[in-house]
SETORSE-696362 format. One record per residue (C-alpha): x, y, z; residue number from 1; residue in one letter. Coordinates in pm, 1 decimal. Layout:
       east      north         up   num   residu
          X          Y          Z   NUM        A
...
//
This chain:
       east      north         up   num   residu
    10458.7     9068.2    12389.2     1        M
    10184.6     9016.6    12651.7     2        P
    10260.9     8747.5    12909.9     3        I
     9988.3     8485.7    12946.4     4        A
     9855.5     8444.3    13304.6     5        P
     9955.2     8122.4    13484.3     6        P
     9707.6     7839.2    13426.4     7        A
     9653.4     7772.5    13795.1     8        D
     9563.6     8123.5    13909.9     9        T
     9218.1     8153.0    13766.4    10        G
     9329.3     8476.8    13598.7    11        A
     9203.1     8349.4    13265.5    12        R
     8849.9     8399.1    13393.7    13        R
     8908.8     8766.6    13470.3    14        R
     8797.1     9011.9    13201.4    15        P
     9089.1     9154.7    13005.4    16        D
     9087.1     9531.1    13087.0    17        P
     9195.4     9607.1    12731.3    18        R
     8896.0     9410.6    12607.3    19        L
     8662.9     9608.4    12833.0    20        L
     8806.4     9943.0    12723.2    21        A
     8789.1     9855.9    12357.0    22        V
     8441.6     9711.4    12401.2    23        G
     8319.7    10041.9    12537.8    24        V
     8493.1    10226.3    12252.6    25        F
     8339.0    10003.5    11983.9    26        I
     7995.3    10011.6    12144.1    27        A
     8006.2    10390.6    12161.8    28        A
     8106.5    10417.4    11797.4    29        A
     7843.7    10170.4    11684.7    30        A
     7579.7    10323.3    11907.6    31        G
     7659.3    10670.9    11785.1    32        A
     7608.8    10562.8    11426.2    33        W
     7288.2    10375.7    11503.4    34        V
     7158.8    10660.5    11717.9    35        G
     7198.6    10922.7    11451.5    36        Q
     7029.8    10689.9    11200.3    37        R
     6733.0    10640.5    11434.3    38        L
     6693.9    11014.2    11486.5    39        Q
     6630.8    11081.7    11117.8    40        R
     6281.8    11195.3    11021.2    41        P
     6082.4    10913.8    10859.4    42        A
     6056.5    11106.7    10535.0    43        R
     6433.5    11113.7    10494.6    44        D
     6512.6    10838.8    10247.2    45        T
     6869.1    10942.4    10181.2    46        S
     7117.0    10655.3    10170.8    47        S
     7391.7    10874.2    10313.8    48        E
     7434.2    10849.6    10691.7    49        P
     7471.9    11168.3    10892.2    50        A
     7827.1    11254.9    10999.7    51        P
     7958.5    11056.9    11293.9    52        L
     8077.2    11379.9    11459.2    53        I
     7895.8    11712.0    11479.4    54        D
     8197.5    11938.7    11444.4    55        W
     8003.2    12251.7    11537.1    56        A
     7903.8    12090.9    11867.4    57        Q
     8259.7    11969.1    11930.4    58        A
     8389.0    12320.1    11862.8    59        R
     8134.8    12479.7    12101.1    60        D
     8231.5    12243.1    12384.0    61        I
     8604.9    12298.4    12336.4    62        A
     8566.1    12675.4    12314.2    63        I
     8350.4    12681.8    12628.7    64        A
     8649.0    12529.5    12812.0    65        M
     8890.8    12784.0    12663.4    66        S
     8731.5    13128.0    12691.0    67        R
     8944.8    13249.7    12980.3    68        D
     9243.2    13469.3    12901.0    69        E
     9132.9    13565.4    12551.1    70        V
     9387.7    13789.7    12379.6    71        L
     9280.1    14141.5    12285.5    72        S
     9367.2    14269.7    11940.1    73        M
     9636.3    14514.6    12065.8    74        P
     9789.8    14237.3    12277.2    75        E
     9771.0    13993.2    11986.7    76        R
     9954.6    14233.8    11754.7    77        R
    10223.7    14295.3    12015.4    78        R
    10273.7    13925.0    12081.4    79        L
    10273.9    13837.5    11711.7    80        D
    10562.4    14079.4    11668.7    81        A
    10746.7    13937.7    11971.8    82        E
    10717.6    13575.3    11859.4    83        Y
    10814.9    13665.3    11503.6    84        R
    11122.9    13838.0    11638.9    85        E
    11204.5    13521.4    11834.9    86        L
    11170.9    13307.4    11523.7    87        V
    11380.0    13558.7    11327.5    88        T
    11655.0    13503.4    11583.9    89        R
    11611.9    13124.9    11574.2    90        C
    11622.4    13081.1    11195.8    91        V
    11993.8    13158.6    11140.1    92        P
    12089.5    12969.8    11457.1    93        I
    11904.4    12655.3    11350.9    94        V
    12024.5    12699.1    10993.0    95        S
    12388.9    12720.6    11103.9    96        D
    12354.0    12402.4    11310.2    97        Y
    12148.3    12196.0    11063.7    98        T
    12294.0    12326.7    10737.6    99        G
    11941.9    12378.5    10598.1   100        D
    11762.9    12687.8    10467.7   101        H
    11415.5    12811.7    10564.9   102        L
    11239.0    13095.2    10379.5   103        P
    10998.4    13344.4    10534.2   104        E
    10925.6    13162.5    10860.6   105        A
    10863.1    13474.5    11076.1   106        P
    10568.5    13583.8    10859.6   107        E
    10390.8    13257.4    10943.5   108        R
    10424.5    13295.8    11321.3   109        T
    10124.3    13377.9    11540.3   110        F
    10040.8    13427.4    11908.3   111        A
     9729.2    13226.0    11997.0   112        F
     9492.9    13214.0    12287.8   113        D
     9318.3    12884.0    12363.8   114        R
     9016.2    12961.1    12146.8   115        V
     9247.5    13030.3    11853.0   116        D
     9415.6    12694.1    11906.0   117        W
     9080.3    12511.4    11915.7   118        V
     8962.9    12677.8    11594.5   119        N
     9285.6    12596.2    11410.5   120        A
     9299.0    12235.9    11524.5   121        N
     8934.0    12139.8    11496.4   122        I
     8956.6    12221.5    11127.0   123        D
     9258.5    11992.5    11104.3   124        A
     9074.2    11717.4    11296.0   125        F
     8779.2    11743.6    11059.4   126        E
     9007.6    11707.2    10757.0   127        R
     9172.9    11406.4    10914.6   128        M
     8839.9    11234.8    10986.0   129        F
     8692.1    11318.8    10644.5   130        A
     8791.4    10983.3    10488.2   131        P
     8573.9    10804.3    10746.0   132        L
     8267.1    11024.3    10714.5   133        E
     7973.9    10887.6    10519.1   134        G
     8055.7    10524.9    10594.7   135        L
     7744.3    10322.7    10677.2   136        N
     7916.7    10098.8    10930.1   137        L
     7631.2     9870.0    11026.2   138        L
     7417.3     9855.8    10712.6   139        G
     7061.8     9971.6    10651.7   140        D
     6921.8     9670.3    10835.8   141        A
     7058.5     9812.8    11161.0   142        A
     6754.7    10040.5    11190.4   143        N
     6534.2     9735.7    11235.2   144        R
     6735.5     9546.9    11497.5   145        T
     6673.6     9526.7    11872.0   146        V
     7039.7     9614.8    11918.9   147        A
     6979.5     9937.4    11731.8   148        A
     6700.6    10033.3    11972.5   149        E
     6914.1     9947.2    12275.5   150        L
     7208.9    10154.0    12152.0   151        M
     7007.3    10442.7    12018.3   152        G
     7092.5    10653.8    12324.1   153        A
     7460.4    10637.8    12232.7   154        L
     7426.1    10887.5    11952.1   155        N
     7625.8    11139.9    11760.4   156        Q
     7625.7    11380.5    12054.3   157        K
     7841.9    11146.0    12261.9   158        I
     8122.3    11125.3    12008.5   159        L
     8098.4    11498.4    11939.8   160        S
     8121.4    11574.1    12311.9   161        A
     8420.0    11342.3    12351.7   162        E
     8608.8    11515.9    12071.0   163        V
     8516.8    11857.5    12211.4   164        G
     8633.6    11765.6    12560.9   165        L
     8962.2    11628.7    12429.8   166        L
     9031.8    11943.5    12227.7   167        L
     8935.0    12162.3    12522.1   168        G
     9177.4    11969.9    12743.8   169        Y
     9461.3    11990.7    12492.9   170        L
     9400.1    12363.2    12442.2   171        A
     9507.9    12413.4    12803.9   172        R
     9826.9    12207.1    12766.5   173        K
     9989.1    12288.7    12431.8   174        V
    10263.0    12553.4    12444.5   175        L
    10373.3    12572.0    12082.6   176        G
    10286.9    12401.9    11755.1   177        Q
    10412.3    12373.1    11400.8   178        Y
    10093.9    12326.3    11195.9   179        D
    10143.6    12149.5    10863.5   180        L
     9829.9    12072.4    10663.3   181        T
     9813.4    11703.3    10578.1   182        L
     9570.1    11510.6    10360.2   183        L
     9460.4    11842.0    10208.7   184        G
     9350.8    11902.0     9850.9   185        R
     9501.2    12248.7     9828.2   186        E
     9849.7    12308.2     9683.8   187        P
    10134.3    12239.4     9922.4   188        V
    10183.8    12543.8    10143.6   189        A
    10437.0    12616.0    10417.9   190        P
    10334.7    12536.3    10772.7   191        G
    10252.2    12789.1    11042.5   192        R
    10399.1    12838.5    11388.6   193        L
    10162.1    12888.8    11682.7   194        Y
    10249.4    12993.2    12039.1   195        Y
     9966.0    12954.2    12292.7   196        V
    10030.2    13255.4    12512.8   197        E
     9804.1    13173.5    12813.0   198        P
     9966.3    12829.7    12850.6   199        N
    10316.1    12971.8    12816.2   200        I
    10240.6    13231.5    13085.2   201        R
    10099.4    12960.4    13312.5   202        A
    10410.6    12743.7    13269.2   203        A
    10639.8    13037.4    13344.7   204        E
    10446.0    13120.9    13660.5   205        K
    10404.5    12763.3    13785.4   206        T
    10764.7    12658.7    13721.4   207        L
    10930.2    12991.5    13799.7   208        G
    11090.1    13012.2    13455.1   209        L
    11268.4    13317.6    13314.6   210        P
    11036.4    13432.7    13039.7   211        S
    11289.5    13551.4    12782.4   212        K
    11499.1    13235.3    12781.9   213        D
    11202.6    12999.7    12809.8   214        F
    11031.2    13148.2    12506.5   215        R
    11351.6    13126.2    12305.5   216        M
    11386.5    12761.9    12414.1   217        W
    11036.9    12687.1    12284.5   218        L
    11094.9    12878.6    11963.1   219        A
    11406.4    12674.6    11886.9   220        L
    11205.1    12351.8    11902.8   221        H
    10911.8    12470.8    11689.7   222        E
    11134.1    12646.0    11436.2   223        T
    11329.8    12323.8    11389.6   224        T
    11004.5    12149.6    11290.8   225        H
    10965.6    12401.2    11010.4   226        A
    11317.7    12319.8    10890.2   227        F
    11247.7    11945.7    10900.2   228        E
    10943.0    11960.6    10674.1   229        F
    11024.4    12255.7    10451.6   230        E
    11391.4    12189.4    10385.5   231        A
    11303.9    11824.6    10308.4   232        H
    10978.5    11828.1    10104.9   233        P
    10974.6    11448.4    10070.9   234        W
    10889.3    11425.0    10441.9   235        L
    10543.2    11575.1    10399.0   236        R
    10472.8    11345.5    10102.5   237        D
    10592.6    11047.9    10305.0   238        H
    10365.8    11143.6    10595.0   239        F
    10067.8    11191.3    10366.1   240        N
    10130.0    10854.7    10205.4   241        G
    10135.1    10677.1    10541.6   242        M
     9818.6    10852.3    10657.0   243        L
     9635.2    10769.4    10335.9   244        E
     9730.7    10403.4    10372.7   245        R
     9615.7    10407.4    10734.9   246        Y
     9273.8    10547.0    10645.2   247        F
     9246.0    10290.9    10366.3   248        A
     9285.7    10021.2    10632.0   249        F
     9013.8    10184.0    10840.4   250        L
     8781.3    10188.8    10538.7   251        R
     8845.7     9816.9    10486.8   252        E
     8749.0     9748.4    10847.7   253        D
     8438.1     9961.0    10803.3   254        A
     8343.5     9755.6    10496.9   255        A
     8379.3     9436.2    10701.5   256        N
     8157.9     9580.8    10973.4   257        L
     7900.8     9687.8    10718.7   258        R
     7893.6     9341.5    10559.2   259        A
     7862.7     9159.2    10891.1   260        S
     7648.4     9401.0    11088.8   261        G
     7703.9     9405.3    11464.4   262        L
     7857.0     9060.0    11434.9   263        G
     8151.8     9227.5    11263.8   264        G
     8260.2     9365.3    11601.0   265        L
     8395.1     9015.9    11658.2   266        R
     8677.0     9118.4    11423.6   267        L
     8817.1     9354.6    11686.5   268        Y
     8756.5     9120.9    11978.0   269        I
     8951.5     8844.6    11802.9   270        D
     9242.1     9080.2    11737.3   271        R
     9258.3     9175.3    12104.2   272        I
     9248.6     8813.7    12216.8   273        R
     9536.8     8735.5    11980.3   274        E
     9746.7     8980.7    12183.0   275        G
     9866.4     9187.0    11890.5   276        G
    10123.1     9456.0    11959.8   277        G
    10392.8     9469.0    12224.7   278        D
    10361.8     9832.5    12329.7   279        S
    10069.7     9787.0    12568.6   280        G
     9869.6    10038.4    12362.8   281        S
     9497.8     9957.3    12345.4   282        W
     9496.5    10122.6    12002.6   283        L
     9748.4     9872.6    11867.3   284        E
     9544.2     9585.6    12006.1   285        S
     9263.9     9680.1    11763.0   286        L
     9488.1     9637.1    11458.5   287        M
     9577.0     9344.8    11240.2   288        N
     9941.5     9270.2    11161.5   289        A
     9954.6     9485.8    10847.5   290        E
     9789.1     9782.1    11018.0   291        Q
    10021.5     9747.6    11315.4   292        R
    10329.2     9751.7    11090.2   293        T
    10214.0    10079.9    10934.8   294        L
    10123.8    10227.0    11275.3   295        F
    10473.9    10150.0    11404.0   296        I
    10624.4    10306.3    11090.2   297        E
    10428.5    10626.5    11159.9   298        I
    10545.5    10620.3    11521.2   299        Q
    10907.9    10580.6    11414.4   300        A
    10886.1    10879.3    11180.9   301        T
    10730.9    11090.6    11456.7   302        M
    11008.9    10983.1    11693.6   303        C
    11269.1    11128.8    11458.5   304        I
    11068.7    11446.1    11388.7   305        V
    11022.5    11519.0    11760.2   306        E
    11355.9    11382.7    11877.2   307        G
    11560.5    11580.8    11625.6   308        Y
    11381.9    11903.5    11725.0   309        S
    11461.9    11835.9    12089.3   310        N
    11823.5    11760.0    12000.3   311        H
    11864.0    12089.0    11811.1   312        V
    11686.4    12283.1    12086.0   313        M
    11925.5    12141.4    12345.2   314        N
    12241.6    12148.6    12133.5   315        A
    12218.0    12517.7    12054.1   316        V
    12033.9    12615.3    12373.2   317        G
    12314.7    12507.5    12604.0   318        R
    12545.7    12779.6    12472.6   319        D
    12279.4    13033.6    12378.1   320        L
    12062.0    13054.7    12690.5   321        L
    12201.2    13151.2    13032.7   322        P
    11913.5    12971.4    13207.7   323        N
    11914.7    12661.4    12986.8   324        Y
    11991.5    12414.0    13269.1   325        T
    11721.3    12558.8    13494.9   326        L
    11458.4    12546.7    13219.8   327        I
    11543.0    12190.0    13116.6   328        S
    11537.6    12061.9    13474.0   329        R
    11210.1    12225.9    13574.1   330        R
    11036.3    12138.1    13250.4   331        F
    11137.2    11773.4    13296.1   332        A
    10998.1    11785.1    13649.4   333        Q
    10671.3    11925.9    13511.4   334        R
    10629.5    11618.1    13292.8   335        L
    10715.4    11380.2    13576.0   336        E
    10474.5    11541.4    13822.3   337        Q
    10156.3    11513.6    13616.6   338        R
     9840.8    11440.6    13809.5   339        S
     9681.9    11095.4    13806.7   340        Q
     9400.3    11235.9    13593.1   341        A
     9651.0    11366.5    13338.4   342        D
     9830.6    11032.0    13329.8   343        R
     9506.6    10841.3    13281.6   344        L
     9388.9    11068.6    13001.8   345        L
     9730.1    11041.8    12833.9   346        A
     9704.3    10663.7    12843.9   347        K
     9349.0    10653.3    12711.0   348        L
     9410.3    10901.0    12428.1   349        T
     9757.7    10787.1    12325.6   350        G
     9924.7    11109.0    12442.9   351        L
    10168.0    10896.5    12643.9   352        D
    10287.8    10757.4    12309.0   353        V
    10362.0    11116.2    12204.0   354        K
    10582.2    11172.1    12508.6   355        M
    10765.0    10847.8    12439.7   356        E
    10834.5    10976.4    12088.3   357        Q
    11019.5    11276.5    12230.8   358        Y
    11230.8    11060.3    12459.6   359        R
    11323.5    10777.6    12222.3   360        L
    11382.5    11004.5    11922.4   361        G
    11605.2    11239.0    12117.5   362        E
    11806.5    10949.7    12259.9   363        Q
    11856.4    10808.5    11909.8   364        F
    11977.4    11137.1    11759.0   365        I
    12200.3    11211.0    12058.9   366        D
    12359.0    10866.0    12029.9   367        R
    12429.2    10901.3    11656.0   368        I
    12572.6    11251.5    11701.4   369        V
    12795.4    11131.9    11986.3   370        A
    12934.6    10841.0    11781.0   371        E
    12946.6    10979.1    11425.6   372        R
    12879.5    11351.7    11446.7   373        G
    12586.4    11569.6    11349.0   374        H
    12649.5    11551.2    10973.7   375        D
    12605.1    11175.0    10988.3   376        F
    12287.2    11206.6    11200.1   377        A
    12142.4    11444.1    10939.0   378        R
    12130.5    11154.6    10696.3   379        R
    11790.7    11063.2    10843.8   380        V
    11660.4    11349.3    10625.5   381        W
    11803.8    11203.2    10301.5   382        T
    11480.2    11019.4    10220.5   383        G
    11232.6    10757.6    10349.2   384        P
    11484.7    10472.6    10313.7   385        D
    11717.5    10649.8    10557.0   386        F
    11460.2    10688.1    10833.5   387        L
    11523.7    10441.6    11115.6   388        P
    11271.1    10175.8    11205.8   389        T
    11137.4    10159.6    11560.1   390        M
    11374.6     9870.3    11631.2   391        A
    11665.0    10083.6    11506.3   392        E
    11552.4    10378.3    11719.6   393        I
    11567.3    10154.4    12025.0   394        R
    11905.0    10012.7    11914.2   395        Q
    12086.0    10282.6    11712.2   396        P
    12373.9    10050.3    11625.4   397        E
    12133.3     9864.5    11395.8   398        L
    12071.2    10183.0    11195.6   399        W
    12443.5    10262.0    11187.8   400        L
    12516.3     9913.5    11052.5   401        A
    12247.1     9947.2    10782.4   402        R
    12373.1    10287.8    10666.2   403        I
    12730.9    10159.2    10666.5   404        D
    12624.9     9869.0    10443.8   405        R
    12471.7    10118.9    10201.7   406        R
    12804.5    10302.1    10201.1   407        D
    12991.7     9979.9    10132.0   408        G
    13179.9     9952.8    10458.2   409        H
    13113.8     9820.2    10804.4   410        N
    13331.9     9962.4    11081.1   411        P
    13351.1     9791.3    11416.4   412        S
    13036.9     9862.1    11615.9   413        L
    12974.5     9841.9    11990.5   414        P
    12873.2     9493.5    12100.6   415        S
    12642.6     9612.9    12379.8   416        V
    12282.2     9663.7    12267.8   417        A
    12134.2    10006.2    12335.6   418        Y
    11792.9     9953.4    12490.5   419        A
    11669.2    10311.4    12446.7   420        G
//
């Protein structure tokens, strides 16, 4: 929970940096909507606003940042075969450890360059944002306000450029990815495994990593994601349900903004002043209590998804890979030695939350395995009611006690809280 500044310091008169950051974010969003409304030809009487994001422009910007080291077709075919062979090796290893079965994973494995990654993920971004498109956030009267004229310069191009720059940045960082379509209308299909070859080569060169073992290490992590979602189909449905509820909340906020015009921005300012959320995330500070509860539930699920994959990668990698210790140590150093620019961007975009998910989730699974064994830890995949809450992830003994109560017994538990 945020600590209030002392009354005698005068700090209350200083602008809250979270308020400034969110103010810029809200103004940009509002200005972008108003700007694209103002740019319409006078003869256009359509009641449907133009999209908030020009996805073609966002794609062009991201691709312009990613054109170096494009894979040739012969190289792509060779690498596809190599990564599929890696996954073929990983599948029985992960299956033996987890006790789960995964069909046909190697056929869904692809070597990507950075342009490939942008193209695959911008389509996913567009699907994710689709529920918010077409919302007239400020109402038709906005075209006639002075505020609309002042914010007209903050138009659709700004938001499109921001999305493009973010995707272009991420395209240079991601090493591997399990891509599972969410919020889609098509029948449920298995996910796909991507390995971004230029980034993997760069990591090997920069960190001095042995290529064969490092690529196997990565493949163990990504292959485990496929097991998590495909051996436990309820997990995808659970994720979709949470995302649909989250976008429903966003639509409610949009309706409030539309009803109140620019004055509706007060809604967000009041939430920030109330000090909602204890994570320090500016994103959480925009939410009401109900939205925040759902957001934390999504975070907790992601902690287990990422943390379990790291646990499996490490548990089997220790015995499988001769250079396991070297890879783990240097990769950890890579994360710790990020530039100030990388740290700032991670904070602004929420990527630092992603890294925290890896750490907390892995610590939780490791703790449960150490105390009760892997078979007991696997109970997180029984169904939504068995997933730990964020409080339980930070204090695993709480989850152990809850599961024991379900089983009808309550063995003695450690009295020292596990901070995580």
